[in-house]
C-alpha positions as CSV (number, residue, x, y, z in Angstrom):
1,X,-69.6,-50.0,-17.6
2,X,-69.6,-53.7,-17.8
3,X,-68.1,-55.9,-15.1
4,X,-65.2,-57.0,-17.2
5,X,-64.1,-53.4,-17.8
6,X,-64.2,-52.8,-14.0
7,X,-62.0,-55.9,-13.3
8,X,-59.4,-55.0,-15.9
9,X,-58.8,-51.4,-14.7
10,X,-55.3,-50.9,-13.4
11,X,-56.7,-50.1,-10.0
12,X,-58.2,-53.5,-9.6
13,X,-56.1,-55.6,-12.1
14,X,-52.8,-55.2,-10.2
15,X,-54.1,-56.4,-6.8
16,X,-56.0,-59.2,-8.5
17,X,-52.9,-60.3,-10.5
18,X,-50.8,-60.1,-7.3
19,X,-53.2,-62.2,-5.4
20,X,-53.3,-64.9,-8.1
21,X,-49.5,-65.0,-8.4
22,X,-49.2,-65.3,-4.6
23,X,-51.7,-68.1,-4.4
24,X,-50.0,-69.9,-7.3
25,X,-46.6,-69.5,-5.6
26,X,-47.8,-70.7,-2.2
27,X,-49.5,-73.7,-3.8
28,X,-46.2,-74.7,-5.5
29,X,-44.2,-74.2,-2.3
30,X,-46.6,-76.2,-0.2
31,X,-46.7,-79.0,-2.9
32,X,-42.9,-79.3,-2.9
33,X,-42.9,-79.6,0.9
34,X,-45.7,-82.3,0.8
35,X,-43.8,-84.3,-1.8
36,X,-40.6,-84.0,0.3
37,X,-42.4,-85.1,3.5
38,X,-44.1,-88.0,1.6
39,X,-40.7,-89.3,0.4
40,X,-39.2,-88.9,3.9
41,X,-42.1,-90.8,5.4
42,X,-41.8,-93.6,2.9
43,X,-38.1,-93.9,3.6
44,X,-38.8,-94.1,7.4
45,X,-41.5,-96.8,6.8
46,X,-39.1,-98.8,4.7
47,X,-36.5,-98.6,7.5
48,X,-39.0,-99.7,10.1
49,X,-40.2,-102.5,7.9
50,X,-36.6,-103.8,7.5
51,X,-36.1,-103.6,11.3
52,X,-39.3,-105.4,12.0
53,X,-38.4,-108.1,9.5
54,X,-35.0,-108.5,11.1
55,X,-36.5,-108.8,14.6
56,X,-39.2,-111.3,13.4
57,X,-36.4,-113.4,11.8
58,X,-34.5,-113.4,15.1
59,X,-37.6,-114.4,17.0
60,X,-38.4,-117.2,14.6
61,X,-34.8,-118.5,14.9
62,X,-35.0,-118.5,18.7
63,X,-38.3,-120.3,18.5
64,X,-36.9,-123.0,16.3
65,X,-34.0,-123.5,18.7
66,X,-36.4,-123.7,21.6
67,X,-38.6,-126.2,19.8
68,X,-35.5,-128.4,19.0
69,X,-34.4,-128.3,22.6
70,X,-37.8,-129.2,24.0
71,X,-38.8,-131.5,21.1
72,X,-37.1,-134.5,22.7
73,X,-39.1,-134.1,26.0
74,X,-42.5,-135.7,26.3
75,X,-45.7,-133.7,26.4
76,X,-48.5,-134.3,28.9
77,X,-52.2,-134.6,27.9
78,X,-52.7,-130.8,27.9
79,X,-49.8,-130.1,25.6
80,X,-47.5,-128.9,28.3
81,X,-44.0,-130.2,28.8
82,X,-43.0,-132.8,31.5
83,X,-39.7,-132.3,33.1
């Protein structure tokens, strides 16, 4: 008998088909979880980016206020402020 006739016998074809269906189903299941996790991670990164941009804006505003307050004072030769 040829190899193909051995594969397509009901004794071997049913377990083979079952394995292929199980592998395909597991692949689709895992893929859906990966897509979901990827979207969740992107949403978290966007939220973190917004938070960081907000904090950077607050820091820049504070720095500008400090520069305006100390801008009228004279600086010494090293760039430090004199009281």
